[in-house]
Backbone as CSV, one residue per row, in Angstrom:
resi,resn,N_x,N_y,N_z,CA_x,CA_y,CA_z,C_x,C_y,C_z
1,UNK,92.528,114.452,112.983,92.914,113.137,113.402,92.841,113.108,114.923
2,UNK,92.212,112.111,115.484,92.151,112.027,116.933,92.581,110.650,117.376
3,UNK,92.988,110.545,118.575,93.511,109.312,119.120,92.441,108.554,119.880
4,UNK,92.560,107.222,119.850,91.633,106.389,120.614,91.940,106.451,122.102
5,UNK,93.082,107.006,122.491,93.428,107.137,123.902,92.814,108.388,124.517
6,UNK,91.940,109.068,123.815,91.249,110.226,124.369,92.017,111.522,124.282
7,UNK,93.127,111.525,123.548,93.855,112.775,123.379,93.061,113.718,122.500
8,UNK,93.386,114.978,122.579,92.745,115.978,121.727,93.122,115.742,120.278
9,UNK,92.270,116.119,119.346,92.616,115.981,117.928,93.823,116.838,117.586
10,UNK,94.615,116.348,116.632,95.736,117.144,116.144,95.166,118.269,115.296
11,UNK,95.700,119.459,115.462,95.203,120.610,114.723,96.276,121.048,113.738
12,UNK,95.886,121.139,112.498,96.782,121.557,111.430,96.463,122.997,111.084
13,UNK,97.409,123.885,111.320,97.193,125.281,110.968,97.706,125.483,109.551
14,UNK,96.847,125.943,108.671,97.119,126.009,107.246,97.848,127.301,106.875
15,UNK,99.187,127.205,106.788,100.002,128.337,106.378,100.320,128.287,104.880
16,UNK,99.905,127.215,104.206,100.282,127.039,102.813,99.804,128.156,101.892
17,UNK,98.556,128.637,101.999,98.158,129.725,101.094,99.045,130.966,101.224
18,UNK,99.447,131.297,102.438,100.328,132.450,102.653,101.698,132.179,102.043
19,UNK,102.161,130.940,102.187,103.453,130.583,101.594,103.415,130.710,100.076
20,UNK,102.325,130.241,99.452,102.202,130.339,98.002,102.183,131.803,97.580
21,UNK,101.464,132.610,98.338,101.384,134.029,98.017,102.759,134.683,98.090
22,UNK,103.537,134.330,99.098,104.849,134.957,99.277,105.924,134.367,98.361
23,UNK,105.869,133.040,98.152,106.934,132.364,97.417,106.612,132.127,95.949
24,UNK,105.344,132.202,95.577,104.938,131.798,94.242,104.863,130.278,94.177
25,UNK,104.298,129.768,93.116,104.094,128.321,92.991,105.416,127.557,92.977
26,UNK,106.381,128.043,92.199,107.659,127.340,92.110,108.373,127.327,93.453
27,UNK,108.403,128.454,94.126,109.054,128.523,95.434,108.379,127.638,96.457
28,UNK,107.051,127.599,96.403,106.313,126.752,97.325,106.640,125.279,97.087
29,UNK,106.689,124.880,95.812,107.008,123.483,95.513,108.432,123.141,95.946
30,UNK,109.343,124.095,95.847,110.710,123.859,96.335,110.711,123.661,97.845
31,UNK,109.881,124.429,98.553,109.778,124.259,100.007,109.199,122.893,100.365
32,UNK,108.200,122.448,99.609,107.662,121.107,99.851,108.739,120.049,99.611
33,UNK,109.538,120.229,98.573,110.635,119.298,98.298,111.647,119.298,99.436
34,UNK,111.914,120.474,99.994,112.821,120.559,101.145,112.233,119.798,102.340
35,UNK,110.918,119.933,102.535,110.252,119.198,103.614,110.358,117.705,103.414
36,UNK,110.183,117.258,102.184,110.352,115.844,101.870,111.761,115.393,102.249
37,UNK,112.742,116.219,101.892,114.139,115.891,102.180,114.430,115.727,103.662
38,UNK,113.703,116.445,104.503,113.898,116.315,105.952,113.352,114.998,106.494
39,UNK,112.354,114.443,105.826,111.660,113.257,106.336,112.054,111.960,105.648
40,UNK,112.763,112.053,104.555,113.059,110.892,103.717,114.043,109.930,104.401
41,UNK,113.857,108.652,104.135,114.825,107.619,104.513,115.931,107.698,103.463
42,UNK,117.111,108.100,103.863,118.206,108.353,102.915,118.572,107.112,102.100
43,UNK,118.474,105.933,102.688,118.837,104.700,101.977,117.791,104.301,100.944
44,UNK,116.521,104.569,101.231,115.435,104.110,100.356,114.907,105.195,99.431
45,UNK,115.149,106.467,99.747,114.707,107.558,98.895,113.220,107.868,98.991
46,UNK,112.554,107.355,100.016,111.134,107.594,100.251,110.928,107.824,101.744
47,UNK,109.762,108.353,102.091,109.408,108.489,103.502,108.795,107.169,103.941
48,UNK,109.438,106.525,104.893,108.965,105.255,105.434,108.347,105.491,106.813
49,UNK,107.710,104.471,107.345,107.176,104.568,108.702,108.286,104.969,109.657
50,UNK,109.427,104.305,109.547,110.538,104.564,110.469,111.082,105.978,110.334
51,UNK,111.243,106.454,109.091,111.801,107.807,108.919,110.804,108.865,109.369
52,UNK,109.515,108.621,109.131,108.504,109.571,109.592,108.444,109.582,111.110
53,UNK,108.429,108.415,111.715,108.373,108.308,113.178,109.583,109.005,113.811
54,UNK,110.744,108.800,113.227,111.989,109.373,113.749,111.983,110.898,113.667
55,UNK,111.258,111.460,112.704,111.304,112.902,112.462,110.019,113.641,112.818
56,UNK,109.141,113.020,113.587,107.868,113.655,113.945,108.048,114.994,114.660
57,UNK,109.100,115.117,115.447,109.328,116.363,116.185,109.534,117.540,115.226
58,UNK,110.114,117.278,114.049,110.302,118.342,113.061,108.973,118.910,112.596
59,UNK,107.928,118.079,112.663,106.594,118.502,112.251,105.755,118.993,113.423
60,UNK,106.316,118.926,114.634,105.560,119.285,115.829,104.550,118.229,116.213
61,UNK,104.781,116.992,115.779,103.831,115.901,115.997,104.422,114.759,116.821
62,UNK,105.346,115.069,117.695,106.035,114.032,118.457,105.111,113.181,119.329
63,UNK,103.876,113.613,119.577,102.951,112.851,120.405,102.159,111.785,119.665
64,UNK,102.375,111.654,118.360,101.607,110.668,117.586,102.024,109.248,117.947
65,UNK,101.021,108.358,118.028,101.350,106.951,118.273,101.572,106.253,116.928
66,UNK,102.009,104.995,116.983,102.355,104.265,115.769,101.184,104.157,114.791
67,UNK,99.990,103.903,115.285,98.838,103.766,114.390,98.519,105.084,113.696
68,UNK,98.687,106.197,114.387,98.464,107.504,113.768,99.494,107.776,112.665
69,UNK,100.734,107.356,112.897,101.782,107.520,111.886,101.456,106.653,110.672
70,UNK,101.060,105.411,110.914,100.682,104.521,109.801,99.490,105.085,109.023
71,UNK,98.541,105.654,109.744,97.371,106.254,109.107,97.790,107.410,108.203
72,UNK,98.732,108.225,108.658,99.227,109.342,107.863,99.877,108.818,106.579
73,UNK,100.676,107.764,106.710,101.304,107.180,105.530,100.258,106.629,104.563
74,UNK,99.278,105.909,105.094,98.218,105.352,104.235,97.465,106.453,103.497
75,UNK,97.244,107.575,104.172,96.520,108.697,103.574,97.206,109.210,102.313
76,UNK,98.523,109.216,102.322,99.259,109.754,101.189,99.802,108.726,100.214
77,UNK,99.763,107.455,100.584,100.363,106.390,99.778,99.462,106.023,98.600
78,UNK,99.671,106.670,97.483,98.803,106.486,96.314,99.075,105.187,95.559
79,UNK,100.306,104.687,95.608,100.621,103.463,94.865,100.614,102.205,95.728
80,UNK,100.327,102.354,97.032,100.173,101.195,97.904,101.461,100.486,98.299
81,UNK,102.607,101.167,98.161,103.870,100.513,98.514,104.267,100.701,99.972
82,UNK,103.427,101.385,100.750,103.701,101.558,102.175,104.627,102.707,102.509
83,UNK,104.997,103.501,101.517,105.906,104.628,101.719,105.432,105.787,100.852
84,UNK,106.008,106.965,101.096,105.665,108.153,100.305,106.865,108.577,99.478
85,UNK,106.671,108.612,98.157,107.710,109.218,97.331,107.475,110.733,97.334
86,UNK,108.319,111.473,96.665,108.217,112.932,96.731,106.887,113.443,96.169
87,UNK,106.427,112.860,95.078,105.151,113.294,94.506,103.994,113.013,95.450
88,UNK,103.969,111.827,96.058,102.901,111.489,96.999,102.910,112.432,98.200
89,UNK,104.098,112.771,98.673,104.224,113.701,99.791,103.655,115.065,99.423
90,UNK,104.011,115.568,98.246,103.513,116.880,97.821,101.998,116.871,97.658
91,UNK,101.462,115.811,97.067,100.010,115.699,96.910,99.339,115.682,98.279
92,UNK,99.885,114.920,99.218,99.315,114.858,100.565,99.328,116.233,101.223
93,UNK,100.430,116.948,101.103,100.515,118.276,101.710,99.478,119.217,101.095
94,UNK,99.302,119.145,99.795,98.295,119.989,99.142,96.886,119.604,99.593
95,UNK,96.646,118.310,99.756,95.324,117.857,100.198,95.026,118.296,101.623
96,UNK,96.055,118.495,102.430,95.859,118.937,103.814,95.492,120.410,103.904
97,UNK,95.582,121.128,102.799,95.298,122.551,102.792,93.983,122.810,102.061
98,UNK,92.886,123.007,102.786,91.598,123.250,102.132,91.620,124.435,101.177
99,UNK,92.291,125.506,101.539,92.330,126.686,100.678,93.099,126.411,99.400
100,UNK,94.218,125.691,99.500,94.966,125.380,98.285,94.181,124.449,97.379
101,UNK,93.435,123.524,97.966,92.591,122.652,97.140,91.562,123.489,96.403
102,UNK,91.013,124.472,97.079,90.027,125.356,96.464,90.658,126.147,95.319
103,UNK,91.891,126.576,95.524,92.586,127.402,94.534,93.492,126.580,93.611
104,UNK,93.312,125.260,93.571,94.266,124.388,92.886,94.389,124.682,91.389
105,UNK,93.316,125.050,90.734,93.412,125.350,89.300,94.365,126.510,89.046
106,UNK,94.226,127.557,89.845,95.101,128.716,89.663,96.558,128.352,89.969
107,UNK,96.766,127.547,91.007,98.115,127.134,91.373,98.737,126.300,90.253
108,UNK,97.997,125.341,89.721,98.511,124.505,88.642,98.793,125.322,87.390
109,UNK,97.923,126.273,87.102,98.127,127.137,85.937,99.411,127.941,86.105
110,UNK,99.623,128.484,87.302,100.832,129.268,87.557,102.071,128.402,87.422
111,UNK,102.006,127.183,87.950,103.156,126.281,87.868,103.457,125.935,86.415
112,UNK,102.420,125.704,85.614,102.601,125.357,84.208,103.234,126.506,83.425
113,UNK,102.864,127.745,83.828,103.400,128.924,83.153,104.788,129.283,83.665
114,UNK,105.189,128.716,84.800,106.500,128.988,85.345,106.640,130.340,85.998
115,UNK,105.502,130.995,86.261,105.544,132.329,86.860,105.507,132.258,88.358
116,UNK,105.577,133.414,88.977,105.513,133.467,90.440,104.520,134.521,90.914
117,UNK,103.492,134.751,90.133,102.457,135.691,90.554,101.682,135.105,91.719
118,UNK,101.033,135.934,92.477,100.269,135.465,93.630,99.161,134.549,93.209
119,UNK,98.907,133.505,94.046,97.852,132.535,93.764,96.523,133.066,94.245
């Protein structure tokens, strides 16, 4: 993602595969749920523009402008309601990880089996 103001592109360092390896699928999904909990609007139960904007520093993204924040929400908003529920947030996080997308079948299989073997 890059800004029209000429800023450098935001760089996402993909730690998710290592997290899955260390935590297993169930542990990783619990961590994603914890991340959702940090960003959620407590009154609405979803991540809104305002709650995401307010918590950008937690993600190391405090330099994002409003349009970049809206773009992030649009990227993950699968039902078009302008906010991210927990499932949409988890899907977005998985989509941001090229390696996890590549290994998604194994991850889903592990989650279905309820095990914690390495992905």
